[in-house]
C-alpha angles and dihedrals in degrees: 000000000000123000088244093053089050090047094055093042091054093046093053089045089058096244100176095198093054093043092051091049094049095045099043092108096037126106119261093257094055093044090052091052092049092049090059091074090064090068095048109023131172130235100243123200129186106242106177096098098045110030099028092199098079142022101224137025113205116198132183132152095263102030142028132177142159123238130210111196125210125183123190143150090224121077096226129058118197108200091203090070123089090051092302093291092130091049092051091047091050091049090051090049090050092050094049094044090049091054095044097036091232121150112247114214128190117200115198117194116189119207122230098025121126116224122009108014100170125088126184129216139166133193133244106276135156128222102038109146143187121001089349089061092053089051092044091054091053100045119087113248126233112261122236127219122229086264092056097254120139121251125191116199112192092209091060097051131101115258112249089236090059091047091051090050090053095048092045097058 
């Protein structure tokens, strides 16, 4: 498990110690948003070994979703690279989430950025319902190239603090 996967898992689980450490150089507004998850945390489970389509499963009484984590120095991720493995994995995630009506979440952490380094995305998917649908409507969607391959642009994502605020309402 990467340090970044562990970091996001602990944030979503409302680990106050980890949240305080991560947000020590944030502005008051962002810190306040992060702290909201402490009141209404998720059970977070590492999923890479069992599901294979995501890194984390986040579960709470009113909301559940799976998270695929990507970490890069570059601000754009082209899923067609690496021999298309990322594209195939994203397509499998889409198919399984479509069948199960589970919200797919992509978390993109960029290296070397001061302040909020996480951005959140989802993908176009039909059938999402309830609180998941409200969240789905608010989260930026992955872009697609002319060839149909997914693209994730860090600058276009939702800040993790804004995501936390949405899931903590």
